[in-house]
N, C-alpha and C positions, 0 to 999 in steps of 0.2 A: 308801379305800371303804367303805359303811356301809349296811346299810337292813334289813327285816324281811318276814316273810311272816304271811298270816292266814288260817288253813284256815278257810273258811265251811263246807265238810260235808267228810264222807269221801273226797267226790271232787274238789270245786273248792278251789284256794287261791287267795288274791292275794299277791303279791308287788311291791317298788318296794324300789331302789336307790336313792342318791348318792354324786358322789364327785371327786375332782380328780387330773392327773397331769401332769408336766412332764417333756419331751423336751430336753435341752441340746444337742442338735445334736451329733452323736457323730462325724460325717467331721471328719477332720484337716485339710484344707485350709479348713475353716469360718475356723480360727485360723494360716493361714499363707498367704504370698506365693507366688506361682509366677510366675515373667518368664521359660519356656521354652516354646518349642513356638506352635503357632498360638492356643492357647486359655490366657489368663494368666486368674488367679485371686489376686482382692484378699481377703485375710481383713479382717474387721470386728470391733475387741478389745471393741466393744460391745454383741455380740449378746446377747440375752437369752432364756431358755429360751422354747419354747413354752408356753402354756399351757392345758393341757383339761378343760372341768366339763362333767359327765354327771349324765344320770336316766334314768331306767326304770321301766315299771309293767307289770308283766307277769299274765297267770293261767294254772293251772296245771289239768289234769283229766286225773284216770286213772280208768278206768272201772273195775267190779265186776269182782273177778277179776284188773283189773290187766294186761288184755288191750291194752290202747288207754292212749296217754299223750299228752298234747296241750298245748302251748305255744304262747303268745303273747305278745311284748315287743314296747312301744314304745319307742324311746328318741327322748332329744333332747340336743345339746350344744353348745358353741361352744369352738372353737379363738381363742385370743387371743393376739396377737404374734405370729402367725403366722411363720414363716421364707420370704420371697420370694427368687426366682431373677431376678437381670436380666442379660443378654446384650447390652453393648455394644461398638460397633466401637471400636477404638484409634485415636485421634485423628491418629497419624501413620504408625502403620504398617499397610499396608491386607494383608487377610486374617488380620488378630489380633484375638480376641476376647475382651473380660476379663469375668469373671463376678462380679457383687457379690452377696450377699445382704443382707438386712434384715429390720427386724421390722416390716414395714408393714404386714400383713396379717389379715383378722378370717374365719372360716368358721364357718358353722353346718350343723351334723347331725344328722339327721333319720331313723327307720326303724322299718323292722317288720319283725321276727324270729320266724318259724313254727315248730316243731317237730313233729314226729309217729311215735311207735313202734307197732308192730300186731306181736300176737302171730298168725302167720298160721296156722300148724298144728304142734301139739308142739312141737319144737324148736326151728322155722324163725320168723324174725321179719324186720323190715323196718323200715326207717327211712326219712326223710328232712326236709330242715331245708331253709328259704329264708330270704334277707335282700334287702329291697328297701330300699338305702339313697340318700338324696339328700345328696350334699356340698355347698356351694354357696360360692363365696368371696362375702361380704357386704362386706367392705370391701378395698381395694384400689387403689393408684393406676394401675394399668393392666389388671387382672384381675376386676375386680369384673364379679361375675355369672356366672363362670366356674365349671366343676366341680373339685374339687381332685384334685390329679395323684395316680394311684396309685387310685381310689375309685372300683369299678365299682358300676355301678346297682341290680345282681342279680348275686346268688351264690346257689348252692344245691350240695347233694348227696344222695346218694340211695344206699341199699346193701340188698341182704339178709346175715342172719348166721344161722350155723344154731350152736347151743353146745348143745353135750351134757354138763350137769352130771355125768351117773352115769359116763359113761366120757371126760370129761376131754377135749374135744377141740372144735374150730370151726371154723368157716370164716368169713370175708366177702368179700363180692362188690361194690365200691362205685364211684361215679359222682360226679366233680364238676365243675360247671360258673360260668365269670363271662361276663359280657360284657364288652364293649369298653372298655379306660381312656384316660388319655391320660398320659404321661410328664411334662408340661409345666403346667404353671396359666395358662399361655397358650392349653391348648387347640388346641394345631398341630395342623392337618389331614393332615399330610403322612404319608406310611405309616409310618416308622421314629419317627415321633413319638406312635404312638398304638399300642395294645396290642388285636391282636384278640381276638373272644370265644374261648373254647375248651371243649371236653370233653376230660374223662381219665379213662380206669378205670382201678381195681385191687384187687387182692384181696389176703387174709392169711392162713392158715392155722395154728395152733397145736395144739401137744397138750402135757399136764402129765401127768410121772412123779414114780414117787417113787424118791428115791436118798437112800442113808445116814441113812433117816427124815424126810427132808426131800422140799419138793417142789422139781422142776424144770421150767421152764416151756420150750420150744422151739417158735420161731415162725419160719415166713418168709411175705417182704412182696414183693410186686412191685408197685411206682407205675409208670402210664403205661404198663399193657400193651402199647396199639398201637403203643408209639415215634413217641408224634404229637411233632410240632415247633410249639411253642406260645410266643407272648411274653410273656415273663419279666417282673419289674419293670426292670430292666435292659435296656437296648439291643442285646440279643444273646439266640439263643431259647434258652430255659432247657433243661436237660437231658433227654436219652432217659428211655428205658426205665432205672428203679433197683431195685436188688435186695437185701433188709436180710433177715439170717438174725443171729437174737438167742436167747442161752441165759442163762435166768435162776435162779440158783439161791437158795432162800429159807431164811436162817437161824432157825432157828428159838429165841427168845432167852428 
């Protein structure tokens, strides 16, 4: 991936980038046969990596005094050799499904990313980010025109952050949200094949101490403060409240 940025004025800059990526299909069952239980898996030894090509163009604005920062980025892309999943009834065994994969689909990706950082008062600041995404399957034997699995149309996060450089501590309260998504490219409307939208809250506190002539950072983070149950990428509820405690020692070299 590569790109460049041009600063029009002290306040406004333009940037663009383009690149490519490959996803080989990391799931082991893509390359192994399974013929037990009610769901059989048939490996595809000719499966090729998915290829993604993306490009973006954006603008950045920084106000005098750097109290306000705003970014806007439009992006476009295409996935070729996209892996599709086909569920077929076994020809002779009732109640048994066979899952097969193939490189039959193409996907068009486009969207807009917006970001805002604002210094509110003293050491208190806020931020907000929003992504409008459209991922459509443009070529497929059975899913043309459908939305790509696990690709929500609207995603965002926002928060308040207090950082005292002089006292060397800070705190963040944040929220993230996503609208509904599909588990499969068939866009099945059944309850357990569609992920509902969700809103999750979190917080983090940190403090830097001086120890042995070096800086030591201590932090406490709590994700999903309200212990909300929401649909994750896989077909089960995501974990509830998550607490992380971290200590980092900075070696001076």
